[in-house]
KEMIDREN-623472 format. One line per field, with one value per atom (N, C-alpha, C): residue in three letters; z, x, y; atom name. Coordinates in pm, 1 decimal. Atoms other than C-alpha are relative to their C-alpha. Layout:
REM KEMIDREN-623472
type = ALA/...
zz = Z/...
xx = X/...
yy = Y/...
atom = CA/...
REM end
This chain:
REM KEMIDREN-623472
type = UNK/UNK/UNK/UNK/UNK/UNK/UNK/UNK/UNK/UNK/UNK/UNK/UNK/UNK/UNK/UNK/UNK/UNK/UNK/UNK/UNK/UNK/UNK/UNK/UNK/UNK/UNK/UNK/UNK/UNK/UNK/UNK/UNK/UNK/UNK/UNK/UNK/UNK/UNK/UNK/UNK/UNK/UNK/UNK/UNK/UNK/UNK/UNK/UNK/UNK/UNK/UNK/UNK/UNK/UNK/UNK/UNK/UNK/UNK/UNK/UNK/UNK/UNK/UNK/UNK/UNK/UNK/UNK/UNK/UNK/UNK/UNK/UNK/UNK/UNK/UNK/UNK/UNK/UNK/UNK/UNK/UNK/UNK/UNK/UNK/UNK/UNK/UNK/UNK/UNK/UNK/UNK/UNK/UNK/UNK/UNK/UNK/UNK/UNK/UNK/UNK/UNK/UNK/UNK/UNK/UNK/UNK/UNK/UNK/UNK/UNK/UNK/UNK/UNK/UNK/UNK/UNK/UNK/UNK/UNK/UNK/UNK/UNK/UNK/UNK/UNK/UNK/UNK/UNK/UNK/UNK/UNK/UNK/UNK/UNK/UNK/UNK/UNK/UNK/UNK/UNK/UNK/UNK/UNK/UNK/UNK/UNK/UNK/UNK/UNK/UNK/UNK/UNK/UNK/UNK/UNK/UNK/UNK/UNK/UNK/UNK/UNK/UNK/UNK/UNK/UNK/UNK/UNK/UNK/UNK/UNK/UNK/UNK/UNK/UNK/UNK/UNK/UNK/UNK/UNK/UNK/UNK/UNK/UNK/UNK/UNK/UNK/UNK/UNK/UNK/UNK/UNK/UNK/UNK/UNK/UNK/UNK/UNK/UNK/UNK/UNK/UNK/UNK/UNK/UNK/UNK/UNK/UNK/UNK/UNK/UNK/UNK/UNK/UNK/UNK/UNK/UNK/UNK/UNK/UNK/UNK/UNK/UNK/UNK/UNK/UNK/UNK/UNK/UNK/UNK/UNK/UNK/UNK/UNK/UNK/UNK/UNK/UNK/UNK/UNK/UNK/UNK/UNK/UNK/UNK/UNK/UNK/UNK/UNK/UNK/UNK/UNK/UNK/UNK/UNK/UNK/UNK/UNK/UNK/UNK/UNK/UNK/UNK/UNK/UNK/UNK/UNK/UNK/UNK/UNK/UNK/UNK/UNK/UNK/UNK/UNK/UNK/UNK/UNK/UNK/UNK/UNK/UNK/UNK/UNK/UNK/UNK/UNK/UNK/UNK/UNK/UNK/UNK/UNK/UNK/UNK/UNK/UNK/UNK/UNK/UNK/UNK/UNK/UNK/UNK/UNK/UNK/UNK/UNK/UNK/UNK/UNK/UNK/UNK/UNK/UNK/UNK/UNK/UNK/UNK/UNK/UNK/UNK/UNK/UNK/UNK/UNK/UNK/UNK/UNK/UNK/UNK/UNK/UNK/UNK/UNK/UNK/UNK/UNK/UNK/UNK/UNK/UNK/UNK/UNK/UNK/UNK/UNK/UNK/UNK/UNK/UNK/UNK/UNK/UNK/UNK/UNK/UNK/UNK/UNK/UNK/UNK/UNK/UNK/UNK/UNK/UNK/UNK/UNK/UNK/UNK/UNK/UNK/UNK/UNK/UNK/UNK/UNK/UNK/UNK/UNK/UNK/UNK/UNK/UNK/UNK/UNK/UNK/UNK/UNK/UNK/UNK/UNK/UNK/UNK/UNK/UNK/UNK/UNK/UNK/UNK/UNK/UNK/UNK/UNK/UNK/UNK/UNK/UNK/UNK/UNK/UNK/UNK/UNK/UNK/UNK/UNK/UNK/UNK/UNK/UNK/UNK/UNK/UNK/UNK/UNK/UNK/UNK/UNK/UNK/UNK/UNK/UNK/UNK/UNK/UNK/UNK/UNK/UNK/UNK/UNK/UNK/UNK/UNK/UNK/UNK/UNK/UNK/UNK/UNK/UNK/UNK/UNK/UNK/UNK/UNK/UNK/UNK/UNK/UNK/UNK/UNK/UNK/UNK/UNK/UNK/UNK/UNK/UNK/UNK/UNK/UNK/UNK/UNK/UNK/UNK/UNK/UNK/UNK/UNK/UNK/UNK/UNK/UNK/UNK/UNK/UNK/UNK/UNK/UNK/UNK/UNK/UNK/UNK/UNK/UNK/UNK/UNK/UNK/UNK/UNK/UNK/UNK/UNK/UNK/UNK/UNK/UNK/UNK/UNK/UNK/UNK/UNK/UNK/UNK/UNK/UNK/UNK/UNK/UNK/UNK/UNK/UNK/UNK/UNK/UNK/UNK/UNK/UNK/UNK/UNK/UNK/UNK/UNK/UNK/UNK/UNK/UNK/UNK/UNK/UNK/UNK/UNK/UNK/UNK/UNK/UNK/UNK/UNK/UNK/UNK/UNK/UNK/UNK/UNK/UNK/UNK/UNK/UNK/UNK/UNK/UNK/UNK/UNK/UNK/UNK/UNK/UNK/UNK/UNK/UNK/UNK/UNK/UNK/UNK/UNK/UNK/UNK/UNK/UNK/UNK/UNK/UNK/UNK/UNK/UNK/UNK/UNK/UNK/UNK/UNK/UNK/UNK/UNK/UNK/UNK/UNK/UNK/UNK/UNK/UNK/UNK/UNK/UNK/UNK/UNK/UNK/UNK/UNK/UNK/UNK/UNK/UNK/UNK/UNK/UNK/UNK/UNK/UNK/UNK/UNK/UNK/UNK/UNK/UNK/UNK/UNK/UNK/UNK/UNK/UNK/UNK/UNK/UNK/UNK/UNK/UNK/UNK/UNK/UNK/UNK/UNK/UNK/UNK/UNK/UNK/UNK/UNK/UNK/UNK/UNK/UNK/UNK/UNK/UNK/UNK/UNK/UNK/UNK/UNK/UNK/UNK/UNK/UNK/UNK/UNK/UNK/UNK/UNK/UNK/UNK/UNK
zz = -99.6/-2590.9/68.3/-65.0/-2348.5/-62.6/55.4/-2490.2/113.2/-99.7/-2259.0/-70.3/58.5/-2342.0/92.6/-80.6/-2220.5/-66.4/56.9/-2270.3/-44.7/22.7/-2258.2/-48.1/48.4/-2429.0/116.7/-115.2/-2090.0/66.5/-55.5/-1961.4/-83.8/89.0/-2266.0/15.4/-17.5/-2216.2/129.3/-127.0/-1855.1/-14.4/14.4/-1954.5/-84.9/97.3/-2233.0/66.8/-51.1/-2176.1/-64.8/57.6/-2253.2/15.3/-4.0/-2343.5/0.3/-2.8/-2371.3/-129.2/110.2/-2670.5/49.5/-50.6/-2613.5/-111.8/89.9/-2776.8/82.1/-68.5/-2681.7/-104.2/96.5/-2840.4/60.6/-51.3/-2631.6/70.2/-72.8/-2419.4/-89.9/95.7/-2720.4/-24.7/12.9/-2692.8/-143.9/138.5/-3055.6/-78.6/68.4/-3184.1/49.9/-55.5/-2948.9/-62.7/65.5/-3096.0/-140.2/135.6/-3444.5/3.5/-7.0/-3338.4/40.6/-39.1/-3171.2/-114.0/112.7/-3480.0/-95.9/86.2/-3676.2/56.5/-66.5/-3420.9/16.0/-20.4/-3455.2/-10.4/18.8/-3578.0/68.3/-63.3/-3370.9/113.5/-104.3/-3132.4/137.5/-136.9/-2769.6/96.9/-101.1/-2450.3/109.8/-97.0/-2239.3/-37.6/20.3/-2244.7/137.0/-127.8/-1957.9/-24.5/-0.6/-1915.3/107.2/-86.2/-1764.0/-7.3/1.3/-1655.6/125.6/-112.2/-1429.4/-16.4/1.4/-1341.5/94.3/-94.5/-1169.1/117.4/-118.6/-814.1/16.2/-32.9/-731.0/147.1/-142.9/-383.0/76.6/-70.9/-147.5/88.3/-86.0/59.0/-76.5/80.9/-231.3/-28.8/22.4/-270.2/-124.5/114.0/-565.0/32.5/-20.0/-601.4/48.4/-41.0/-463.7/-123.4/112.1/-681.8/3.9/14.8/-809.1/-97.6/84.6/-943.6/-27.7/34.9/-1131.6/17.1/0.1/-1060.9/-121.8/120.7/-1352.5/-44.4/52.8/-1572.5/-14.9/11.6/-1536.2/-110.3/119.3/-1866.6/11.0/-6.3/-1920.1/-45.1/43.5/-2093.5/100.1/-106.0/-1771.2/5.5/-1.7/-1864.0/104.4/-92.8/-1617.6/-61.7/72.0/-1793.6/96.6/-106.2/-1556.0/-42.5/18.5/-1518.2/33.0/-23.8/-1512.2/145.5/-143.0/-1145.1/28.2/-22.7/-1183.8/-13.9/16.7/-1314.7/112.8/-112.6/-1049.8/124.2/-118.2/-777.8/-13.1/22.1/-931.6/15.2/-10.3/-963.5/144.8/-139.6/-608.6/82.8/-73.9/-475.6/-32.8/41.4/-678.2/48.4/-38.3/-587.9/147.6/-141.9/-222.4/78.7/-69.1/-123.8/-47.7/60.5/-301.9/102.0/-99.3/17.1/-14.9/18.6/-104.7/17.3/-11.2/-56.4/-133.5/118.0/-302.1/24.7/-13.2/-352.6/-122.6/107.9/-560.5/-13.6/14.5/-688.5/-148.3/135.1/-999.9/-38.4/55.0/-1224.2/-99.1/97.3/-1445.4/-128.0/129.5/-1816.3/-65.4/54.0/-1978.5/-131.7/129.9/-2317.8/8.3/-15.5/-2186.3/142.6/-130.6/-1895.9/102.1/-111.2/-1561.5/75.5/-38.3/-1463.5/140.8/-124.0/-1152.7/114.0/-116.5/-800.0/0.1/5.8/-850.9/-96.3/98.9/-1163.1/50.3/-56.9/-985.2/104.5/-103.9/-689.6/-61.0/65.1/-920.1/-65.2/65.0/-1114.2/103.5/-107.0/-792.5/56.0/-53.7/-663.4/-97.6/102.4/-990.8/-25.6/39.7/-1044.6/115.8/-108.7/-708.2/-29.4/41.3/-887.5/85.7/-77.9/-714.3/-81.2/85.7/-1013.1/-138.4/134.0/-1367.5/-100.2/109.2/-1697.2/-132.3/130.7/-2069.5/-93.4/82.6/-2190.2/42.7/-50.1/-1969.3/-66.7/63.3/-2123.4/-145.1/138.0/-2474.7/-2.7/-7.9/-2377.9/37.9/-43.1/-2205.1/-114.7/115.9/-2513.9/-99.8/93.3/-2732.6/49.1/-55.0/-2499.8/-10.0/6.2/-2486.9/-142.7/140.3/-2866.2/-45.0/35.6/-2888.7/88.2/-93.1/-2601.5/80.6/-69.9/-2416.2/146.0/-139.4/-2039.9/6.3/-9.1/-1929.9/144.8/-134.7/-1632.1/-7.1/-11.9/-1512.3/114.9/-107.2/-1314.2/-23.9/12.7/-1259.2/129.9/-115.4/-1025.2/3.1/-14.3/-891.3/-23.3/22.1/-1017.9/72.0/-64.8/-940.4/95.4/-97.3/-619.3/-12.9/13.6/-578.7/40.8/-51.6/-388.5/-79.2/77.4/-657.0/-143.4/138.8/-983.8/-87.4/96.7/-1292.0/-58.2/65.1/-1435.9/-141.6/129.3/-1752.6/-114.7/111.1/-1973.3/-12.6/1.7/-1883.7/-110.7/103.1/-2134.6/-137.3/129.5/-2422.5/11.6/-25.6/-2281.2/-48.4/51.3/-2469.2/-151.3/143.0/-2815.3/-39.7/42.8/-3026.6/43.5/-43.0/-2920.0/151.4/-144.3/-2552.3/80.1/-72.5/-2465.0/37.2/-36.3/-2286.2/-112.1/100.0/-2520.3/73.0/-78.1/-2354.4/-58.7/52.9/-2598.1/32.4/-31.3/-2536.2/145.3/-141.3/-2160.5/20.9/-11.9/-2192.8/-55.0/57.5/-2415.8/95.8/-97.9/-2153.5/114.6/-104.8/-1894.6/-47.4/52.9/-2117.7/-13.1/12.6/-2176.7/135.2/-135.8/-1800.3/14.7/-12.3/-1856.8/95.8/-95.1/-1624.1/102.1/-106.5/-1297.0/39.7/-40.1/-1173.7/109.3/-107.1/-861.3/-51.5/60.7/-1077.7/-61.3/62.2/-1269.4/104.1/-105.0/-952.8/61.1/-59.0/-801.3/-97.1/98.8/-1123.8/-19.9/14.6/-1160.7/119.9/-120.0/-800.5/-1.1/1.5/-835.5/-107.3/108.1/-1170.8/26.0/-34.8/-1049.3/96.2/-96.2/-754.4/-68.4/70.2/-983.2/-89.6/91.0/-1237.7/76.3/-81.4/-966.7/47.9/-43.4/-829.0/-113.4/114.9/-1176.1/-37.3/30.7/-1239.3/100.0/-101.6/-909.8/-14.6/19.7/-973.2/-121.0/120.2/-1321.1/29.9/-34.7/-1177.1/78.9/-79.6/-932.2/-83.9/84.4/-1205.9/-76.6/67.0/-1388.0/-144.3/141.8/-1725.0/-35.5/55.4/-1936.9/93.0/-90.5/-1682.3/100.5/-102.9/-1436.3/-45.8/52.9/-1665.5/-29.2/19.3/-1645.2/-139.1/131.7/-1972.3/5.8
xx = -101.8/4620.4/55.4/-80.9/4827.5/139.1/-135.3/5161.2/99.2/-106.5/5458.3/125.5/-119.0/5754.4/118.0/-114.3/6086.4/128.8/-129.9/6455.7/74.6/-78.2/6599.9/-88.0/73.2/6499.4/-54.3/45.3/6478.0/-121.0/117.2/6236.8/-124.0/112.3/6016.5/-51.1/42.0/6015.6/-79.0/73.0/5903.8/-137.8/128.0/5627.5/-99.0/86.2/5491.2/-101.3/104.7/5168.6/-132.4/131.9/4800.6/-41.5/44.9/4671.5/110.1/-114.7/5020.3/79.8/-95.1/5225.9/121.1/-121.4/5587.1/78.6/-94.0/5836.7/120.9/-122.9/6200.0/105.8/-101.2/6507.3/138.9/-135.8/6807.6/55.6/-48.3/6826.4/39.8/-30.4/6831.8/-127.6/124.5/6563.0/-35.3/29.5/6595.9/-56.0/49.1/6552.3/-138.4/131.9/6257.9/-105.8/95.6/6087.7/-34.0/23.5/6131.5/-91.8/82.9/5978.8/-143.5/134.7/5685.1/-72.0/62.1/5626.0/-66.4/58.0/5560.9/-133.1/121.4/5290.6/-104.6/84.9/5117.3/-149.0/142.4/4788.3/-48.6/39.5/4786.8/-98.5/102.1/4489.5/48.4/-38.5/4606.7/-97.3/85.8/4414.7/79.0/-85.2/4709.3/145.2/-144.2/5087.4/65.7/-68.7/5305.0/150.9/-145.6/5675.0/38.6/-20.0/5802.0/144.1/-135.6/6146.5/76.1/-85.8/6441.0/42.0/-34.6/6576.3/115.8/-101.3/6853.5/-65.2/54.6/6783.6/52.6/-38.5/6786.5/-23.7/28.4/6635.4/95.8/-97.5/6914.7/-61.6/62.8/6662.5/-42.5/44.7/6582.6/114.8/-99.3/6767.1/-36.6/31.9/6793.7/-117.5/118.7/6460.7/-120.6/112.7/6247.5/-74.6/87.7/5956.0/-37.0/45.8/5877.9/-117.0/117.0/5529.7/-8.6/-10.5/5539.0/-129.2/112.1/5308.5/8.0/-23.3/5462.0/143.5/-136.8/5770.9/50.0/-62.6/5996.4/104.8/-85.3/6171.2/109.4/-114.0/6503.7/-33.7/39.0/6328.7/-91.6/77.8/6137.3/-145.6/139.5/5805.7/-22.5/41.3/5618.0/-121.9/103.8/5409.7/-69.4/66.4/5147.8/-39.4/49.9/5053.3/-148.9/142.9/4695.0/-22.5/14.2/4585.9/-70.7/70.3/4356.0/94.7/-96.4/4635.3/101.5/-93.8/4874.3/-57.8/64.0/4628.0/-12.0/14.1/4564.5/134.3/-132.4/4935.5/49.1/-44.3/5009.6/-70.3/73.7/4737.7/46.5/-37.1/4849.0/138.5/-136.6/5218.0/28.1/-21.1/5165.9/46.0/-40.6/5220.9/131.4/-123.5/5554.9/105.8/-103.3/5759.3/120.1/-104.1/5975.8/-61.8/51.4/5947.8/-61.2/67.7/5701.6/-26.5/23.6/5703.0/-74.9/76.9/5465.5/54.1/-73.6/5677.0/22.9/-41.4/5784.1/125.6/-123.6/6048.5/56.5/-65.6/6299.1/25.3/-29.2/6331.9/115.6/-121.3/6671.3/39.9/-44.8/6837.3/126.5/-124.5/7165.7/9.0/-9.3/7251.3/64.1/-54.1/7315.7/94.7/-97.2/7637.5/57.6/-74.0/7782.9/-90.7/78.2/7664.3/-23.5/17.6/7721.4/-109.0/103.1/7506.2/-138.1/127.6/7234.1/-49.2/38.3/7237.1/-49.0/40.1/7216.5/-137.4/129.3/6926.1/-111.4/100.2/6741.9/-34.2/23.7/6785.5/-80.0/66.1/6665.7/-144.0/131.2/6362.6/-87.0/75.3/6263.0/-43.2/41.0/6233.5/66.4/-51.3/6284.4/89.6/-76.3/6432.9/12.1/-24.2/6556.3/13.0/-19.1/6536.0/-0.9/-11.6/6569.8/-117.1/116.6/6226.7/-127.9/128.6/5956.4/-44.7/39.7/5965.0/-42.1/37.8/5949.7/-138.9/129.2/5657.6/-110.2/99.7/5479.2/-38.7/30.2/5508.6/-88.1/79.3/5374.1/-144.1/135.1/5078.2/-76.7/66.8/5001.8/-43.3/33.3/5009.6/-119.6/110.8/4766.1/-123.0/111.3/4544.6/-28.7/14.8/4608.0/41.2/-45.4/4631.9/144.5/-142.2/4993.8/38.1/-48.7/5173.8/144.6/-138.7/5522.6/12.5/-38.2/5635.1/144.4/-142.8/6009.1/54.2/-65.5/6227.9/144.5/-134.1/6551.1/105.9/-116.2/6872.2/121.0/-114.7/7173.3/-50.1/50.5/7104.2/71.4/-51.6/7173.7/145.5/-136.7/7497.9/102.5/-92.5/7651.0/9.4/-23.4/7804.4/-0.3/-11.0/7774.1/140.7/-131.9/8103.7/-8.8/1.8/8199.7/-39.2/27.9/8174.2/-148.2/141.2/7805.8/-76.6/70.1/7700.6/8.5/-16.6/7828.1/-5.5/0.3/7759.8/-127.0/122.8/7434.5/4.4/22.4/7355.4/-114.6/109.4/7112.1/-137.6/130.8/6825.9/-18.1/14.3/6896.5/48.2/-60.0/7055.0/144.7/-140.5/7394.2/95.7/-103.2/7690.8/121.0/-104.1/7916.7/138.8/-134.0/8210.1/48.6/-39.4/8207.9/44.0/-37.2/8219.9/135.1/-128.8/8505.1/114.1/-102.3/8693.1/34.2/-24.7/8650.6/86.0/-83.7/8797.7/145.2/-135.3/9094.9/73.5/-60.6/9153.8/13.2/-1.2/9125.4/-88.5/99.6/8832.3/-111.2/98.3/8625.3/72.9/-57.2/8700.1/-98.8/85.7/8569.6/-97.5/87.0/8434.4/-118.6/109.4/8229.2/-103.5/90.4/8085.1/-82.4/69.7/7996.6/-110.1/100.7/7817.4/-114.5/104.2/7631.9/-87.8/77.1/7528.3/-92.2/82.2/7405.6/-117.8/106.5/7207.6/-104.2/95.2/7057.1/-79.0/73.3/6968.6/-113.0/104.0/6779.0/-110.6/99.4/6607.7/-88.9/80.8/6497.1/-87.9/87.2/6369.9/-120.6/110.1/6163.3/-94.0/83.7/6040.7/-88.4/79.1/5930.3/-112.2/103.7/5743.9/-109.1/98.6/5576.6/-87.4/76.9/5474.3/-104.2/94.9/5310.8/-118.3/107.3/5112.8/-90.3/82.6/4993.0/-104.7/95.9/4825.2/-22.3/32.5/4651.8/7.5/-4.5/4709.5/73.0/-81.1/4964.0/-85.0/82.2/4687.5/-84.7/84.2/4502.8/-137.9/136.5/4127.3/-49.5/57.8/3940.8/-99.4
yy = 33.0/535.4/124.1/-102.3/737.5/-4.6/-5.6/854.5/20.7/-11.4/790.3/49.7/-60.5/1013.9/-28.0/41.3/873.5/46.5/-32.7/940.5/-124.0/120.7/589.3/-114.1/116.1/267.9/-82.4/78.0/96.2/63.7/-68.9/360.2/-29.6/25.9/310.1/-143.1/139.4/-66.5/-17.2/8.5/-21.7/61.4/-69.3/220.0/-77.7/65.9/0.2/-93.0/87.7/-190.7/33.3/-22.0/-199.8/146.1/-137.7/142.1/102.7/-91.5/294.1/-12.6/-6.9/401.8/77.7/-65.7/506.2/65.9/-64.0/738.8/41.8/-41.7/805.7/28.9/-42.0/955.6/1.2/15.5/855.7/121.6/-116.7/1169.5/115.3/-107.3/1405.1/80.1/-76.9/1676.2/36.6/-38.3/1789.7/-118.3/119.6/1434.7/-37.6/30.1/1387.1/90.4/-90.7/1695.6/-49.0/50.7/1549.1/-121.3/121.3/1217.6/33.7/-40.2/1389.2/72.0/-69.9/1602.9/-98.5/102.5/1284.3/-48.9/48.8/1197.7/109.4/-116.9/1535.5/-32.4/27.5/1389.3/-126.4/126.3/1067.4/25.5/-19.7/1022.0/-48.1/33.3/1032.3/66.2/-63.3/1103.6/67.4/-69.1/1217.4/-25.5/14.1/1261.4/-5.3/17.6/1135.6/-1.6/8.2/1214.3/-101.2/116.0/890.6/-46.6/51.5/777.7/36.4/-36.9/851.3/145.3/-141.6/1195.3/26.3/-44.7/1382.1/69.6/-64.1/1490.6/141.5/-137.3/1862.4/30.7/-15.2/1844.8/-92.3/84.3/1723.8/-107.2/100.4/1529.1/-124.7/112.6/1294.4/-95.7/105.6/964.0/-80.4/85.5/723.4/-92.7/81.2/544.9/78.5/-83.4/830.7/49.8/-33.6/938.4/147.5/-138.3/1286.6/1.7/-20.3/1351.9/149.5/-140.9/1679.1/76.8/-93.9/1970.1/91.4/-78.8/2162.6/-23.7/5.0/2174.0/143.0/-131.5/2477.9/-8.6/4.7/2550.6/105.5/-90.8/2724.6/141.6/-134.1/3015.9/70.3/-61.7/3085.5/-41.3/43.9/2929.1/-108.2/106.0/2708.6/-67.6/73.8/2442.6/-95.0/77.0/2298.0/-141.0/136.1/1933.3/-4.7/16.0/1810.9/-41.9/31.1/1817.3/-131.7/126.6/1517.8/-119.1/108.7/1296.6/2.7/-12.2/1430.8/-66.0/59.0/1334.8/-151.3/144.3/992.7/-70.4/61.8/917.2/-2.2/-5.7/1030.9/-106.4/102.1/802.4/-140.4/135.5/501.4/-40.5/37.2/516.4/25.5/-30.6/611.5/-122.8/122.3/246.8/-56.6/48.8/222.0/-38.2/26.2/221.1/89.1/-99.6/507.3/138.1/-135.1/880.3/43.1/-53.1/1037.9/147.4/-143.5/1415.1/49.9/-62.9/1625.6/141.9/-126.0/1914.6/31.2/-35.4/2101.4/-77.9/56.2/1944.5/100.4/-87.1/2124.6/-77.7/58.9/2053.9/73.2/-62.0/2116.1/-65.9/47.5/2075.2/-84.5/75.4/1929.4/-52.3/63.9/1700.7/93.6/-78.3/1870.8/-93.4/100.1/1697.6/17.6/-24.0/1863.3/42.0/-40.5/1927.4/150.4/-144.2/2299.3/41.1/-31.0/2307.0/-42.0/43.1/2110.0/100.2/-95.3/2351.1/131.2/-124.3/2652.5/-13.7/23.0/2502.1/-9.7/10.8/2415.3/137.5/-134.1/2771.2/84.8/-81.4/2919.9/-43.2/51.5/2694.1/-48.0/60.9/2547.3/-142.2/134.6/2212.1/-106.7/112.1/1878.4/-91.2/90.9/1695.7/61.3/-53.3/1752.4/-114.1/94.8/1566.0/75.1/-63.4/1632.4/-30.0/32.1/1517.8/70.3/-48.0/1667.4/129.4/-126.2/2016.0/-20.6/30.9/1870.3/-63.6/65.9/1647.3/98.2/-98.5/1936.3/91.9/-84.2/2155.3/-74.3/80.5/1875.2/-12.9/13.2/1819.3/131.8/-130.6/2191.7/32.7/-25.3/2219.0/-83.1/89.5/1927.7/18.8/-16.0/2041.8/-125.1/126.9/1714.6/12.3/4.1/1647.7/-50.3/31.7/1620.0/-26.6/30.8/1468.6/-47.2/43.6/1379.6/-97.7/90.9/1076.5/-40.7/25.2/1052.3/-57.0/60.3/849.2/47.5/-56.1/997.2/-107.3/87.3/838.0/59.3/-64.5/1059.3/108.7/-97.1/1255.6/134.0/-136.2/1626.4/11.1/-14.1/1571.3/-81.4/82.0/1346.6/52.2/-37.9/1466.6/-124.4/108.3/1251.1/-1.7/5.6/1126.4/55.0/-69.0/1313.1/-92.1/91.3/1003.9/-32.7/37.9/959.5/70.4/-75.5/1225.7/-66.2/65.7/1009.0/-151.9/144.0/663.8/-68.9/58.0/604.3/-11.5/11.5/475.3/93.1/-87.2/682.4/-47.8/50.1/452.2/5.4/-14.0/518.6/-119.2/112.1/185.0/35.4/-27.5/186.0/-37.9/26.3/206.7/-58.4/67.0/-51.3/24.4/-28.0/-10.8/141.9/-138.0/366.5/12.3/-2.7/311.5/-66.9/68.7/60.9/85.7/-87.4/303.9/113.7/-105.9/575.9/-50.5/59.7/341.6/-13.4/18.5/263.9/133.0/-132.5/635.0/69.6/-53.0/689.2/124.6/-105.5/925.4/-41.2/51.9/706.7/-86.6/81.3/532.1/-109.0/111.2/200.4/43.7/-45.9/369.8/79.8/-76.5/609.2/-94.5/96.8/315.6/-74.4/74.2/128.9/86.0/-89.4/429.4/25.6/-25.7/504.2/-122.9/123.6/139.7/-20.9/15.9/131.5/96.5/-100.2/454.7/-30.7/26.4/364.5/-127.8/122.3/15.3/28.6/-37.1/162.0/79.6/-81.6/413.0/-86.2/81.7/154.7/-98.8/85.2/-79.5/80.6/-84.5/207.8/33.9/-31.7/298.3/-118.7/118.9/-58.9/-22.7/17.0/-78.0/105.7/-106.4/257.2/-31.0/34.1/142.6/-106.9/105.5/-168.6/56.7/-60.4/43.6/89.1/-85.6/278.4/-80.1/86.1/-8.0/36.8/-21.3/16.0/147.7/-136.1/326.4/97.4/-83.4/455.8/78.3/-60.9/533.4/115.8/-107.7/773.9/-56.1/48.4/718.3/38.6/-26.1/693.8/113.7
atom = N/CA/C/N/CA/C/N/CA/C/N/CA/C/N/CA/C/N/CA/C/N/CA/C/N/CA/C/N/CA/C/N/CA/C/N/CA/C/N/CA/C/N/CA/C/N/CA/C/N/CA/C/N/CA/C/N/CA/C/N/CA/C/N/CA/C/N/CA/C/N/CA/C/N/CA/C/N/CA/C/N/CA/C/N/CA/C/N/CA/C/N/CA/C/N/CA/C/N/CA/C/N/CA/C/N/CA/C/N/CA/C/N/CA/C/N/CA/C/N/CA/C/N/CA/C/N/CA/C/N/CA/C/N/CA/C/N/CA/C/N/CA/C/N/CA/C/N/CA/C/N/CA/C/N/CA/C/N/CA/C/N/CA/C/N/CA/C/N/CA/C/N/CA/C/N/CA/C/N/CA/C/N/CA/C/N/CA/C/N/CA/C/N/CA/C/N/CA/C/N/CA/C/N/CA/C/N/CA/C/N/CA/C/N/CA/C/N/CA/C/N/CA/C/N/CA/C/N/CA/C/N/CA/C/N/CA/C/N/CA/C/N/CA/C/N/CA/C/N/CA/C/N/CA/C/N/CA/C/N/CA/C/N/CA/C/N/CA/C/N/CA/C/N/CA/C/N/CA/C/N/CA/C/N/CA/C/N/CA/C/N/CA/C/N/CA/C/N/CA/C/N/CA/C/N/CA/C/N/CA/C/N/CA/C/N/CA/C/N/CA/C/N/CA/C/N/CA/C/N/CA/C/N/CA/C/N/CA/C/N/CA/C/N/CA/C/N/CA/C/N/CA/C/N/CA/C/N/CA/C/N/CA/C/N/CA/C/N/CA/C/N/CA/C/N/CA/C/N/CA/C/N/CA/C/N/CA/C/N/CA/C/N/CA/C/N/CA/C/N/CA/C/N/CA/C/N/CA/C/N/CA/C/N/CA/C/N/CA/C/N/CA/C/N/CA/C/N/CA/C/N/CA/C/N/CA/C/N/CA/C/N/CA/C/N/CA/C/N/CA/C/N/CA/C/N/CA/C/N/CA/C/N/CA/C/N/CA/C/N/CA/C/N/CA/C/N/CA/C/N/CA/C/N/CA/C/N/CA/C/N/CA/C/N/CA/C/N/CA/C/N/CA/C/N/CA/C/N/CA/C/N/CA/C/N/CA/C/N/CA/C/N/CA/C/N/CA/C/N/CA/C/N/CA/C/N/CA/C/N/CA/C/N/CA/C/N/CA/C/N/CA/C/N/CA/C/N/CA/C/N/CA/C/N/CA/C/N/CA/C/N/CA/C/N/CA/C/N/CA/C/N/CA/C/N/CA/C/N/CA/C/N/CA/C/N/CA/C/N/CA/C/N/CA/C/N/CA/C/N/CA/C/N/CA/C/N/CA/C/N/CA/C/N/CA/C/N/CA/C/N/CA/C/N/CA/C/N/CA/C/N/CA/C/N/CA/C/N/CA/C/N/CA/C/N/CA/C/N/CA/C/N/CA/C/N/CA/C/N/CA/C/N/CA/C/N/CA/C/N/CA/C/N/CA/C/N/CA/C/N/CA/C/N/CA/C/N/CA/C/N/CA/C/N/CA/C/N/CA/C/N/CA/C/N/CA/C/N/CA/C/N/CA/C/N/CA/C/N/CA/C/N/CA/C/N/CA/C/N/CA/C/N/CA/C/N/CA/C/N/CA/C/N/CA/C/N/CA/C/N/CA/C/N/CA/C/N/CA/C/N/CA/C/N/CA/C/N/CA/C/N/CA/C
REM end
């Protein structure tokens, strides 16, 4: 099978299908490394980082697709994607009806929450989007000698900061922690307007991710 590496449980559910095995750790890179270590000897033919991402390129809107050419890591490394898979993915999702860019993505250990932090990361890396799984997945693929690719859909755009409560609004399995969000509202750490914008952006991103997944077909578009 192809191994799809995701951050959220919902991303993993979208990726799942014939010829695909999934792994996710709720947006926790350290936990994801532990889960991948258990899979060290499993037989895979490729590794795909799959899910939603934060936008770094100001021209990208929620629902736009970023197909990675490489992952730029915080330690300065640039981990390349397999050009054959990149080309195949770009061809398959070209009919999505949304903007599709083929660019580097940034991999980080902690969520990039503010517009200033996004701008600084974009200037430093030249990446179009950022997530917390792609660099972990790329390292795993490199250690195994496996082809690697990234397909991410923009959720929060470059010009929008994430509300502070978003960093703790997930359960360990990556599902939304509704009681935690309600508690943040009661403590006035979150505003209804923030929730509405985040729900709108994430809804657009997940719709785009689902449509892209359908276009990829069996084994996430990786030829046998």
